[in-house]
mmCIF file as Biopython writes it, N, C-alpha, C and O atoms, coordinates in Angstrom:
data_model
#
loop_
_atom_site.group_PDB
_atom_site.id
_atom_site.type_symbol
_atom_site.label_atom_id
_atom_site.label_alt_id
_atom_site.label_comp_id
_atom_site.label_asym_id
_atom_site.label_entity_id
_atom_site.label_seq_id
_atom_site.pdbx_PDB_ins_code
_atom_site.Cartn_x
_atom_site.Cartn_y
_atom_site.Cartn_z
_atom_site.occupancy
_atom_site.B_iso_or_equiv
_atom_site.auth_seq_id
_atom_site.auth_asym_id
_atom_site.pdbx_PDB_model_num
ATOM 1   N N  . UNK A ? 1  ? -66.841 176.242 84.405 1.0 0.0 1  A 1 
ATOM 2   C CA . UNK A ? 1  ? -66.367 176.286 83.030 1.0 0.0 1  A 1 
ATOM 3   C C  . UNK A ? 1  ? -66.568 174.903 82.408 1.0 0.0 1  A 1 
ATOM 4   O O  . UNK A ? 1  ? -66.175 173.905 83.011 1.0 0.0 1  A 1 
ATOM 5   N N  . UNK A ? 2  ? -67.169 174.820 81.217 1.0 0.0 2  A 1 
ATOM 6   C CA . UNK A ? 2  ? -67.360 173.529 80.549 1.0 0.0 2  A 1 
ATOM 7   C C  . UNK A ? 2  ? -66.018 172.872 80.256 1.0 0.0 2  A 1 
ATOM 8   O O  . UNK A ? 2  ? -64.990 173.538 80.135 1.0 0.0 2  A 1 
ATOM 9   N N  . UNK A ? 3  ? -66.055 171.564 80.148 1.0 0.0 3  A 1 
ATOM 10  C CA . UNK A ? 3  ? -64.830 170.839 79.840 1.0 0.0 3  A 1 
ATOM 11  C C  . UNK A ? 3  ? -65.103 169.761 78.804 1.0 0.0 3  A 1 
ATOM 12  O O  . UNK A ? 3  ? -66.253 169.387 78.575 1.0 0.0 3  A 1 
ATOM 13  N N  . UNK A ? 4  ? -64.073 169.277 78.197 1.0 0.0 4  A 1 
ATOM 14  C CA . UNK A ? 4  ? -64.121 168.176 77.248 1.0 0.0 4  A 1 
ATOM 15  C C  . UNK A ? 4  ? -63.466 166.986 77.927 1.0 0.0 4  A 1 
ATOM 16  O O  . UNK A ? 4  ? -62.306 167.061 78.330 1.0 0.0 4  A 1 
ATOM 17  N N  . UNK A ? 5  ? -64.195 165.897 78.056 1.0 0.0 5  A 1 
ATOM 18  C CA . UNK A ? 5  ? -63.626 164.678 78.622 1.0 0.0 5  A 1 
ATOM 19  C C  . UNK A ? 5  ? -63.349 163.712 77.488 1.0 0.0 5  A 1 
ATOM 20  O O  . UNK A ? 5  ? -64.237 163.380 76.703 1.0 0.0 5  A 1 
ATOM 21  N N  . UNK A ? 6  ? -62.116 163.269 77.413 1.0 0.0 6  A 1 
ATOM 22  C CA . UNK A ? 6  ? -61.734 162.287 76.402 1.0 0.0 6  A 1 
ATOM 23  C C  . UNK A ? 6  ? -61.504 160.975 77.126 1.0 0.0 6  A 1 
ATOM 24  O O  . UNK A ? 6  ? -60.545 160.829 77.885 1.0 0.0 6  A 1 
ATOM 25  N N  . UNK A ? 7  ? -62.379 160.035 76.889 1.0 0.0 7  A 1 
ATOM 26  C CA . UNK A ? 7  ? -62.320 158.724 77.523 1.0 0.0 7  A 1 
ATOM 27  C C  . UNK A ? 7  ? -62.135 157.708 76.403 1.0 0.0 7  A 1 
ATOM 28  O O  . UNK A ? 7  ? -63.041 157.506 75.595 1.0 0.0 7  A 1 
ATOM 29  N N  . UNK A ? 8  ? -60.990 157.079 76.348 1.0 0.0 8  A 1 
ATOM 30  C CA . UNK A ? 8  ? -60.697 156.145 75.263 1.0 0.0 8  A 1 
ATOM 31  C C  . UNK A ? 8  ? -61.720 155.013 75.190 1.0 0.0 8  A 1 
ATOM 32  O O  . UNK A ? 8  ? -61.969 154.477 74.111 1.0 0.0 8  A 1 
ATOM 33  N N  . UNK A ? 9  ? -62.317 154.643 76.330 1.0 0.0 9  A 1 
ATOM 34  C CA . UNK A ? 9  ? -63.346 153.602 76.322 1.0 0.0 9  A 1 
ATOM 35  C C  . UNK A ? 9  ? -64.576 154.026 75.531 1.0 0.0 9  A 1 
ATOM 36  O O  . UNK A ? 9  ? -65.329 153.175 75.057 1.0 0.0 9  A 1 
ATOM 37  N N  . UNK A ? 10 ? -64.790 155.326 75.383 1.0 0.0 10 A 1 
ATOM 38  C CA . UNK A ? 10 ? -65.974 155.838 74.689 1.0 0.0 10 A 1 
ATOM 39  C C  . UNK A ? 10 ? -65.648 156.390 73.307 1.0 0.0 10 A 1 
ATOM 40  O O  . UNK A ? 10 ? -66.494 157.033 72.687 1.0 0.0 10 A 1 
ATOM 41  N N  . UNK A ? 11 ? -64.459 156.153 72.826 1.0 0.0 11 A 1 
ATOM 42  C CA . UNK A ? 11 ? -64.036 156.673 71.526 1.0 0.0 11 A 1 
ATOM 43  C C  . UNK A ? 11 ? -64.283 155.638 70.431 1.0 0.0 11 A 1 
ATOM 44  O O  . UNK A ? 11 ? -63.867 154.485 70.546 1.0 0.0 11 A 1 
ATOM 45  N N  . UNK A ? 12 ? -64.963 156.061 69.372 1.0 0.0 12 A 1 
ATOM 46  C CA . UNK A ? 12 ? -65.233 155.178 68.245 1.0 0.0 12 A 1 
ATOM 47  C C  . UNK A ? 12 ? -63.946 154.800 67.507 1.0 0.0 12 A 1 
ATOM 48  O O  . UNK A ? 12 ? -63.927 153.825 66.756 1.0 0.0 12 A 1 
ATOM 49  N N  . UNK A ? 13 ? -62.882 155.559 67.716 1.0 0.0 13 A 1 
ATOM 50  C CA . UNK A ? 13 ? -61.616 155.310 67.017 1.0 0.0 13 A 1 
ATOM 51  C C  . UNK A ? 13 ? -60.682 154.377 67.806 1.0 0.0 13 A 1 
ATOM 52  O O  . UNK A ? 13 ? -59.596 154.043 67.331 1.0 0.0 13 A 1 
ATOM 53  N N  . UNK A ? 14 ? -61.102 153.958 69.007 1.0 0.0 14 A 1 
ATOM 54  C CA . UNK A ? 14 ? -60.251 153.125 69.860 1.0 0.0 14 A 1 
ATOM 55  C C  . UNK A ? 14 ? -59.851 151.846 69.130 1.0 0.0 14 A 1 
ATOM 56  O O  . UNK A ? 14 ? -60.674 151.181 68.500 1.0 0.0 14 A 1 
ATOM 57  N N  . UNK A ? 15 ? -58.592 151.531 69.232 1.0 0.0 15 A 1 
ATOM 58  C CA . UNK A ? 15 ? -58.075 150.311 68.628 1.0 0.0 15 A 1 
ATOM 59  C C  . UNK A ? 15 ? -57.786 150.426 67.143 1.0 0.0 15 A 1 
ATOM 60  O O  . UNK A ? 15 ? -57.432 149.436 66.503 1.0 0.0 15 A 1 
ATOM 61  N N  . UNK A ? 16 ? -57.931 151.619 66.587 1.0 0.0 16 A 1 
ATOM 62  C CA . UNK A ? 16 ? -57.631 151.815 65.171 1.0 0.0 16 A 1 
ATOM 63  C C  . UNK A ? 16 ? -56.265 152.489 65.042 1.0 0.0 16 A 1 
ATOM 64  O O  . UNK A ? 16 ? -55.644 152.854 66.040 1.0 0.0 16 A 1 
ATOM 65  N N  . UNK A ? 17 ? -55.823 152.642 63.843 1.0 0.0 17 A 1 
ATOM 66  C CA . UNK A ? 17 ? -54.552 153.307 63.588 1.0 0.0 17 A 1 
ATOM 67  C C  . UNK A ? 17 ? -54.555 154.755 64.081 1.0 0.0 17 A 1 
ATOM 68  O O  . UNK A ? 17 ? -53.496 155.315 64.364 1.0 0.0 17 A 1 
ATOM 69  N N  . UNK A ? 18 ? -55.747 155.367 64.184 1.0 0.0 18 A 1 
ATOM 70  C CA . UNK A ? 18 ? -55.845 156.749 64.652 1.0 0.0 18 A 1 
ATOM 71  C C  . UNK A ? 18 ? -55.287 156.907 66.060 1.0 0.0 18 A 1 
ATOM 72  O O  . UNK A ? 18 ? -54.809 157.987 66.407 1.0 0.0 18 A 1 
ATOM 73  N N  . UNK A ? 19 ? -55.334 155.863 66.877 1.0 0.0 19 A 1 
ATOM 74  C CA . UNK A ? 19 ? -54.819 155.952 68.250 1.0 0.0 19 A 1 
ATOM 75  C C  . UNK A ? 19 ? -53.332 156.305 68.273 1.0 0.0 19 A 1 
ATOM 76  O O  . UNK A ? 19 ? -52.888 157.047 69.150 1.0 0.0 19 A 1 
ATOM 77  N N  . UNK A ? 20 ? -52.570 155.792 67.335 1.0 0.0 20 A 1 
ATOM 78  C CA . UNK A ? 20 ? -51.129 156.041 67.341 1.0 0.0 20 A 1 
ATOM 79  C C  . UNK A ? 20 ? -50.790 157.475 66.955 1.0 0.0 20 A 1 
ATOM 80  O O  . UNK A ? 20 ? -49.681 157.943 67.214 1.0 0.0 20 A 1 
ATOM 81  N N  . UNK A ? 21 ? -51.745 158.179 66.332 1.0 0.0 21 A 1 
ATOM 82  C CA . UNK A ? 21 ? -51.511 159.558 65.908 1.0 0.0 21 A 1 
ATOM 83  C C  . UNK A ? 21 ? -52.503 160.502 66.579 1.0 0.0 21 A 1 
ATOM 84  O O  . UNK A ? 21 ? -52.826 161.556 66.032 1.0 0.0 21 A 1 
ATOM 85  N N  . UNK A ? 22 ? -52.981 160.131 67.752 1.0 0.0 22 A 1 
ATOM 86  C CA . UNK A ? 22 ? -53.948 160.949 68.499 1.0 0.0 22 A 1 
ATOM 87  C C  . UNK A ? 22 ? -53.197 161.948 69.371 1.0 0.0 22 A 1 
ATOM 88  O O  . UNK A ? 22 ? -52.159 161.614 69.943 1.0 0.0 22 A 1 
ATOM 89  N N  . UNK A ? 23 ? -53.712 163.166 69.476 1.0 0.0 23 A 1 
ATOM 90  C CA . UNK A ? 23 ? -53.046 164.184 70.287 1.0 0.0 23 A 1 
ATOM 91  C C  . UNK A ? 23 ? -52.968 163.754 71.753 1.0 0.0 23 A 1 
ATOM 92  O O  . UNK A ? 23 ? -52.016 164.108 72.449 1.0 0.0 23 A 1 
ATOM 93  N N  . UNK A ? 24 ? -53.947 163.005 72.221 1.0 0.0 24 A 1 
ATOM 94  C CA . UNK A ? 24 ? -53.903 162.534 73.610 1.0 0.0 24 A 1 
ATOM 95  C C  . UNK A ? 24 ? -52.713 161.609 73.807 1.0 0.0 24 A 1 
ATOM 96  O O  . UNK A ? 24 ? -51.992 161.724 74.798 1.0 0.0 24 A 1 
ATOM 97  N N  . UNK A ? 25 ? -52.506 160.698 72.875 1.0 0.0 25 A 1 
ATOM 98  C CA . UNK A ? 25 ? -51.351 159.810 72.938 1.0 0.0 25 A 1 
ATOM 99  C C  . UNK A ? 25 ? -50.061 160.603 72.814 1.0 0.0 25 A 1 
ATOM 100 O O  . UNK A ? 25 ? -49.073 160.301 73.484 1.0 0.0 25 A 1 
ATOM 101 N N  . UNK A ? 26 ? -50.069 161.613 71.961 1.0 0.0 26 A 1 
ATOM 102 C CA . UNK A ? 26 ? -48.893 162.437 71.728 1.0 0.0 26 A 1 
ATOM 103 C C  . UNK A ? 26 ? -48.503 163.228 72.970 1.0 0.0 26 A 1 
ATOM 104 O O  . UNK A ? 26 ? -47.325 163.287 73.324 1.0 0.0 26 A 1 
ATOM 105 N N  . UNK A ? 27 ? -49.479 163.832 73.630 1.0 0.0 27 A 1 
ATOM 106 C CA . UNK A ? 27 ? -49.216 164.700 74.770 1.0 0.0 27 A 1 
ATOM 107 C C  . UNK A ? 27 ? -49.017 163.927 76.068 1.0 0.0 27 A 1 
ATOM 108 O O  . UNK A ? 27 ? -48.158 164.274 76.878 1.0 0.0 27 A 1 
ATOM 109 N N  . UNK A ? 28 ? -49.794 162.904 76.259 1.0 0.0 28 A 1 
ATOM 110 C CA . UNK A ? 28 ? -49.846 162.231 77.569 1.0 0.0 28 A 1 
ATOM 111 C C  . UNK A ? 28 ? -49.250 160.830 77.508 1.0 0.0 28 A 1 
ATOM 112 O O  . UNK A ? 28 ? -49.537 160.061 76.590 1.0 0.0 28 A 1 
ATOM 113 N N  . UNK A ? 29 ? -48.442 160.518 78.463 1.0 0.0 29 A 1 
ATOM 114 C CA . UNK A ? 29 ? -47.983 159.146 78.637 1.0 0.0 29 A 1 
ATOM 115 C C  . UNK A ? 29 ? -48.958 158.529 79.627 1.0 0.0 29 A 1 
ATOM 116 O O  . UNK A ? 29 ? -48.783 158.647 80.840 1.0 0.0 29 A 1 
ATOM 117 N N  . UNK A ? 30 ? -49.962 157.885 79.113 1.0 0.0 30 A 1 
ATOM 118 C CA . UNK A ? 30 ? -51.058 157.415 79.937 1.0 0.0 30 A 1 
ATOM 119 C C  . UNK A ? 30 ? -51.465 156.005 79.540 1.0 0.0 30 A 1 
ATOM 120 O O  . UNK A ? 30 ? -51.120 155.507 78.468 1.0 0.0 30 A 1 
ATOM 121 N N  . UNK A ? 31 ? -52.203 155.388 80.433 1.0 0.0 31 A 1 
ATOM 122 C CA . UNK A ? 31 ? -52.795 154.086 80.140 1.0 0.0 31 A 1 
ATOM 123 C C  . UNK A ? 31 ? -53.930 154.302 79.143 1.0 0.0 31 A 1 
ATOM 124 O O  . UNK A ? 31 ? -54.627 155.313 79.232 1.0 0.0 31 A 1 
ATOM 125 N N  . UNK A ? 32 ? -54.139 153.385 78.197 1.0 0.0 32 A 1 
ATOM 126 C CA . UNK A ? 32 ? -55.227 153.555 77.226 1.0 0.0 32 A 1 
ATOM 127 C C  . UNK A ? 32 ? -56.608 153.672 77.869 1.0 0.0 32 A 1 
ATOM 128 O O  . UNK A ? 32 ? -57.536 154.162 77.226 1.0 0.0 32 A 1 
ATOM 129 N N  . UNK A ? 33 ? -56.768 153.236 79.115 1.0 0.0 33 A 1 
ATOM 130 C CA . UNK A ? 33 ? -58.068 153.295 79.774 1.0 0.0 33 A 1 
ATOM 131 C C  . UNK A ? 33 ? -58.270 154.552 80.608 1.0 0.0 33 A 1 
ATOM 132 O O  . UNK A ? 33 ? -59.331 154.708 81.213 1.0 0.0 33 A 1 
ATOM 133 N N  . UNK A ? 34 ? -57.290 155.458 80.664 1.0 0.0 34 A 1 
ATOM 134 C CA . UNK A ? 34 ? -57.411 156.684 81.438 1.0 0.0 34 A 1 
ATOM 135 C C  . UNK A ? 34 ? -58.083 157.767 80.603 1.0 0.0 34 A 1 
ATOM 136 O O  . UNK A ? 34 ? -57.700 157.999 79.456 1.0 0.0 34 A 1 
ATOM 137 N N  . UNK A ? 35 ? -59.084 158.429 81.179 1.0 0.0 35 A 1 
ATOM 138 C CA . UNK A ? 35 ? -59.725 159.560 80.515 1.0 0.0 35 A 1 
ATOM 139 C C  . UNK A ? 35 ? -58.843 160.797 80.691 1.0 0.0 35 A 1 
ATOM 140 O O  . UNK A ? 35 ? -58.117 160.916 81.678 1.0 0.0 35 A 1 
ATOM 141 N N  . UNK A ? 36 ? -58.913 161.707 79.732 1.0 0.0 36 A 1 
ATOM 142 C CA . UNK A ? 36 ? -58.200 162.975 79.790 1.0 0.0 36 A 1 
ATOM 143 C C  . UNK A ? 36 ? -59.248 164.071 79.712 1.0 0.0 36 A 1 
ATOM 144 O O  . UNK A ? 36 ? -60.109 164.040 78.832 1.0 0.0 36 A 1 
ATOM 145 N N  . UNK A ? 37 ? -59.189 165.040 80.619 1.0 0.0 37 A 1 
ATOM 146 C CA . UNK A ? 37 ? -60.179 166.114 80.659 1.0 0.0 37 A 1 
ATOM 147 C C  . UNK A ? 37 ? -59.487 167.434 80.360 1.0 0.0 37 A 1 
ATOM 148 O O  . UNK A ? 37 ? -58.507 167.795 81.012 1.0 0.0 37 A 1 
ATOM 149 N N  . UNK A ? 38 ? -60.008 168.157 79.359 1.0 0.0 38 A 1 
ATOM 150 C CA . UNK A ? 38 ? -59.504 169.470 78.994 1.0 0.0 38 A 1 
ATOM 151 C C  . UNK A ? 38 ? -60.596 170.490 79.256 1.0 0.0 38 A 1 
ATOM 152 O O  . UNK A ? 38 ? -61.767 170.212 78.996 1.0 0.0 38 A 1 
ATOM 153 N N  . UNK A ? 39 ? -60.241 171.675 79.771 1.0 0.0 39 A 1 
ATOM 154 C CA . UNK A ? 39 ? -61.247 172.728 79.849 1.0 0.0 39 A 1 
ATOM 155 C C  . UNK A ? 39 ? -61.344 173.386 78.470 1.0 0.0 39 A 1 
ATOM 156 O O  . UNK A ? 39 ? -60.580 173.055 77.563 1.0 0.0 39 A 1 
ATOM 157 N N  . UNK A ? 40 ? -62.273 174.304 78.322 1.0 0.0 40 A 1 
ATOM 158 C CA . UNK A ? 40 ? -62.546 174.917 77.019 1.0 0.0 40 A 1 
ATOM 159 C C  . UNK A ? 40 ? -61.310 175.594 76.441 1.0 0.0 40 A 1 
ATOM 160 O O  . UNK A ? 40 ? -61.033 175.450 75.250 1.0 0.0 40 A 1 
ATOM 161 N N  . UNK A ? 41 ? -60.567 176.324 77.252 1.0 0.0 41 A 1 
ATOM 162 C CA . UNK A ? 41 ? -59.373 177.015 76.754 1.0 0.0 41 A 1 
ATOM 163 C C  . UNK A ? 41 ? -58.305 176.022 76.308 1.0 0.0 41 A 1 
ATOM 164 O O  . UNK A ? 41 ? -57.640 176.238 75.295 1.0 0.0 41 A 1 
ATOM 165 N N  . UNK A ? 42 ? -58.139 174.946 77.052 1.0 0.0 42 A 1 
ATOM 166 C CA . UNK A ? 42 ? -57.162 173.925 76.661 1.0 0.0 42 A 1 
ATOM 167 C C  . UNK A ? 42 ? -57.586 173.239 75.364 1.0 0.0 42 A 1 
ATOM 168 O O  . UNK A ? 42 ? -56.752 172.969 74.500 1.0 0.0 42 A 1 
ATOM 169 N N  . UNK A ? 43 ? -58.877 172.960 75.229 1.0 0.0 43 A 1 
ATOM 170 C CA . UNK A ? 43 ? -59.363 172.342 73.988 1.0 0.0 43 A 1 
ATOM 171 C C  . UNK A ? 43 ? -59.099 173.249 72.789 1.0 0.0 43 A 1 
ATOM 172 O O  . UNK A ? 43 ? -58.654 172.780 71.742 1.0 0.0 43 A 1 
ATOM 173 N N  . UNK A ? 44 ? -59.370 174.535 72.937 1.0 0.0 44 A 1 
ATOM 174 C CA . UNK A ? 44 ? -59.107 175.487 71.846 1.0 0.0 44 A 1 
ATOM 175 C C  . UNK A ? 44 ? -57.622 175.496 71.473 1.0 0.0 44 A 1 
ATOM 176 O O  . UNK A ? 44 ? -57.270 175.509 70.293 1.0 0.0 44 A 1 
ATOM 177 N N  . UNK A ? 45 ? -56.760 175.491 72.488 1.0 0.0 45 A 1 
ATOM 178 C CA . UNK A ? 45 ? -55.319 175.499 72.233 1.0 0.0 45 A 1 
ATOM 179 C C  . UNK A ? 45 ? -54.894 174.230 71.496 1.0 0.0 45 A 1 
ATOM 180 O O  . UNK A ? 45 ? -54.103 174.296 70.555 1.0 0.0 45 A 1 
ATOM 181 N N  . UNK A ? 46 ? -55.404 173.097 71.910 1.0 0.0 46 A 1 
ATOM 182 C CA . UNK A ? 46 ? -55.048 171.832 71.262 1.0 0.0 46 A 1 
ATOM 183 C C  . UNK A ? 46 ? -55.519 171.819 69.815 1.0 0.0 46 A 1 
ATOM 184 O O  . UNK A ? 46 ? -54.785 171.394 68.922 1.0 0.0 46 A 1 
ATOM 185 N N  . UNK A ? 47 ? -56.748 172.288 69.583 1.0 0.0 47 A 1 
ATOM 186 C CA . UNK A ? 47 ? -57.250 172.321 68.204 1.0 0.0 47 A 1 
ATOM 187 C C  . UNK A ? 47 ? -56.429 173.289 67.341 1.0 0.0 47 A 1 
ATOM 188 O O  . UNK A ? 47 ? -56.156 172.996 66.177 1.0 0.0 47 A 1 
ATOM 189 N N  . UNK A ? 48 ? -56.037 174.432 67.901 1.0 0.0 48 A 1 
ATOM 190 C CA . UNK A ? 48 ? -55.203 175.389 67.176 1.0 0.0 48 A 1 
ATOM 191 C C  . UNK A ? 48 ? -53.843 174.774 66.846 1.0 0.0 48 A 1 
ATOM 192 O O  . UNK A ? 48 ? -53.374 174.876 65.712 1.0 0.0 48 A 1 
ATOM 193 N N  . UNK A ? 49 ? -53.219 174.147 67.816 1.0 0.0 49 A 1 
ATOM 194 C CA . UNK A ? 49 ? -51.928 173.489 67.567 1.0 0.0 49 A 1 
ATOM 195 C C  . UNK A ? 49 ? -52.062 172.420 66.483 1.0 0.0 49 A 1 
ATOM 196 O O  . UNK A ? 49 ? -51.180 172.282 65.635 1.0 0.0 49 A 1 
ATOM 197 N N  . UNK A ? 50 ? -53.151 171.671 66.508 1.0 0.0 50 A 1 
ATOM 198 C CA . UNK A ? 50 ? -53.387 170.646 65.488 1.0 0.0 50 A 1 
ATOM 199 C C  . UNK A ? 50 ? -53.585 171.250 64.108 1.0 0.0 50 A 1 
ATOM 200 O O  . UNK A ? 50 ? -53.040 170.747 63.126 1.0 0.0 50 A 1 
ATOM 201 N N  . UNK A ? 51 ? -54.364 172.329 64.027 1.0 0.0 51 A 1 
ATOM 202 C CA . UNK A ? 51 ? -54.588 172.988 62.725 1.0 0.0 51 A 1 
ATOM 203 C C  . UNK A ? 51 ? -53.291 173.519 62.134 1.0 0.0 51 A 1 
ATOM 204 O O  . UNK A ? 51 ? -53.120 173.540 60.915 1.0 0.0 51 A 1 
ATOM 205 N N  . UNK A ? 52 ? -52.382 173.947 62.994 1.0 0.0 52 A 1 
ATOM 206 C CA . UNK A ? 52 ? -51.113 174.504 62.529 1.0 0.0 52 A 1 
ATOM 207 C C  . UNK A ? 52 ? -50.054 173.432 62.297 1.0 0.0 52 A 1 
ATOM 208 O O  . UNK A ? 52 ? -48.939 173.742 61.875 1.0 0.0 52 A 1 
ATOM 209 N N  . UNK A ? 53 ? -50.397 172.168 62.572 1.0 0.0 53 A 1 
ATOM 210 C CA . UNK A ? 53 ? -49.466 171.068 62.329 1.0 0.0 53 A 1 
ATOM 211 C C  . UNK A ? 53 ? -48.407 170.887 63.401 1.0 0.0 53 A 1 
ATOM 212 O O  . UNK A ? 53 ? -47.420 170.183 63.185 1.0 0.0 53 A 1 
ATOM 213 N N  . UNK A ? 54 ? -48.600 171.517 64.560 1.0 0.0 54 A 1 
ATOM 214 C CA . UNK A ? 54 ? -47.597 171.418 65.620 1.0 0.0 54 A 1 
ATOM 215 C C  . UNK A ? 54 ? -47.765 170.157 66.469 1.0 0.0 54 A 1 
ATOM 216 O O  . UNK A ? 54 ? -46.797 169.679 67.061 1.0 0.0 54 A 1 
ATOM 217 N N  . UNK A ? 55 ? -48.956 169.627 66.532 1.0 0.0 55 A 1 
ATOM 218 C CA . UNK A ? 55 ? -49.234 168.350 67.188 1.0 0.0 55 A 1 
ATOM 219 C C  . UNK A ? 55 ? -50.243 167.610 66.320 1.0 0.0 55 A 1 
ATOM 220 O O  . UNK A ? 55 ? -50.924 168.236 65.508 1.0 0.0 55 A 1 
ATOM 221 N N  . UNK A ? 56 ? -50.354 166.294 66.473 1.0 0.0 56 A 1 
ATOM 222 C CA . UNK A ? 56 ? -51.395 165.586 65.728 1.0 0.0 56 A 1 
ATOM 223 C C  . UNK A ? 56 ? -52.766 166.137 66.110 1.0 0.0 56 A 1 
ATOM 224 O O  . UNK A ? 56 ? -52.955 166.593 67.238 1.0 0.0 56 A 1 
ATOM 225 N N  . UNK A ? 57 ? -53.722 166.099 65.188 1.0 0.0 57 A 1 
ATOM 226 C CA . UNK A ? 57 ? -55.050 166.620 65.502 1.0 0.0 57 A 1 
ATOM 227 C C  . UNK A ? 57 ? -55.775 165.736 66.512 1.0 0.0 57 A 1 
ATOM 228 O O  . UNK A ? 57 ? -55.463 164.554 66.655 1.0 0.0 57 A 1 
ATOM 229 N N  . UNK A ? 58 ? -56.740 166.318 67.205 1.0 0.0 58 A 1 
ATOM 230 C CA . UNK A ? 58 ? -57.593 165.556 68.101 1.0 0.0 58 A 1 
ATOM 231 C C  . UNK A ? 58 ? -58.483 164.667 67.247 1.0 0.0 58 A 1 
ATOM 232 O O  . UNK A ? 58 ? -59.227 165.164 66.401 1.0 0.0 58 A 1 
ATOM 233 N N  . UNK A ? 59 ? -58.416 163.374 67.457 1.0 0.0 59 A 1 
ATOM 234 C CA . UNK A ? 59 ? -59.162 162.435 66.624 1.0 0.0 59 A 1 
ATOM 235 C C  . UNK A ? 59 ? -60.309 161.756 67.363 1.0 0.0 59 A 1 
ATOM 236 O O  . UNK A ? 59 ? -60.982 160.884 66.814 1.0 0.0 59 A 1 
ATOM 237 N N  . UNK A ? 60 ? -60.524 162.161 68.606 1.0 0.0 60 A 1 
ATOM 238 C CA . UNK A ? 60 ? -61.571 161.527 69.409 1.0 0.0 60 A 1 
ATOM 239 C C  . UNK A ? 60 ? -62.934 161.709 68.761 1.0 0.0 60 A 1 
ATOM 240 O O  . UNK A ? 60 ? -63.298 162.814 68.360 1.0 0.0 60 A 1 
ATOM 241 N N  . UNK A ? 61 ? -63.680 160.625 68.660 1.0 0.0 61 A 1 
ATOM 242 C CA . UNK A ? 61 ? -65.043 160.662 68.153 1.0 0.0 61 A 1 
ATOM 243 C C  . UNK A ? 61 ? -65.890 159.878 69.133 1.0 0.0 61 A 1 
ATOM 244 O O  . UNK A ? 61 ? -65.706 158.669 69.277 1.0 0.0 61 A 1 
ATOM 245 N N  . UNK A ? 62 ? -66.804 160.534 69.800 1.0 0.0 62 A 1 
ATOM 246 C CA . UNK A ? 62 ? -67.628 159.865 70.801 1.0 0.0 62 A 1 
ATOM 247 C C  . UNK A ? 62 ? -68.417 158.742 70.139 1.0 0.0 62 A 1 
ATOM 248 O O  . UNK A ? 62 ? -69.117 158.967 69.152 1.0 0.0 62 A 1 
ATOM 249 N N  . UNK A ? 63 ? -68.303 157.534 70.683 1.0 0.0 63 A 1 
ATOM 250 C CA . UNK A ? 63 ? -69.014 156.370 70.159 1.0 0.0 63 A 1 
ATOM 251 C C  . UNK A ? 63 ? -70.500 156.518 70.474 1.0 0.0 63 A 1 
ATOM 252 O O  . UNK A ? 63 ? -70.883 157.142 71.463 1.0 0.0 63 A 1 
ATOM 253 N N  . UNK A ? 64 ? -71.328 155.931 69.612 1.0 0.0 64 A 1 
ATOM 254 C CA . UNK A ? 64 ? -72.776 155.965 69.834 1.0 0.0 64 A 1 
ATOM 255 C C  . UNK A ? 64 ? -73.104 155.205 71.110 1.0 0.0 64 A 1 
ATOM 256 O O  . UNK A ? 64 ? -72.489 154.181 71.410 1.0 0.0 64 A 1 
ATOM 257 N N  . UNK A ? 65 ? -74.067 155.709 71.851 1.0 0.0 65 A 1 
ATOM 258 C CA . UNK A ? 65 ? -74.478 155.049 73.094 1.0 0.0 65 A 1 
ATOM 259 C C  . UNK A ? 65 ? -75.087 153.686 72.772 1.0 0.0 65 A 1 
ATOM 260 O O  . UNK A ? 65 ? -75.778 153.522 71.766 1.0 0.0 65 A 1 
ATOM 261 N N  . UNK A ? 66 ? -74.819 152.717 73.639 1.0 0.0 66 A 1 
ATOM 262 C CA . UNK A ? 66 ? -75.374 151.373 73.459 1.0 0.0 66 A 1 
ATOM 263 C C  . UNK A ? 66 ? -76.893 151.436 73.499 1.0 0.0 66 A 1 
ATOM 264 O O  . UNK A ? 66 ? -77.475 152.069 74.380 1.0 0.0 66 A 1 
ATOM 265 N N  . UNK A ? 67 ? -77.521 150.784 72.552 1.0 0.0 67 A 1 
ATOM 266 C CA . UNK A ? 67 ? -78.977 150.736 72.506 1.0 0.0 67 A 1 
ATOM 267 C C  . UNK A ? 67 ? -79.625 151.991 71.953 1.0 0.0 67 A 1 
ATOM 268 O O  . UNK A ? 67 ? -80.845 152.141 72.019 1.0 0.0 67 A 1 
ATOM 269 N N  . UNK A ? 68 ? -78.803 152.914 71.396 1.0 0.0 68 A 1 
ATOM 270 C CA . UNK A ? 68 ? -79.442 154.136 70.904 1.0 0.0 68 A 1 
ATOM 271 C C  . UNK A ? 68 ? -78.763 154.653 69.769 1.0 0.0 68 A 1 
ATOM 272 O O  . UNK A ? 68 ? -79.165 155.680 69.224 1.0 0.0 68 A 1 
#
């Protein structure tokens, strides 16, 4: 089953105000350097909860690869 990996080191939003209102921060008490992996069903649930205003929306944006 495909999964979504959220790695704060690879997020273009890292270190911005978006981090304080990120669903990963909201759900998980984790170190900023820890990746969070969701399977497809979990990702759908998180996006649905965000659309309904029950949790902050997923704000992860994959940063552009270095040199490309």
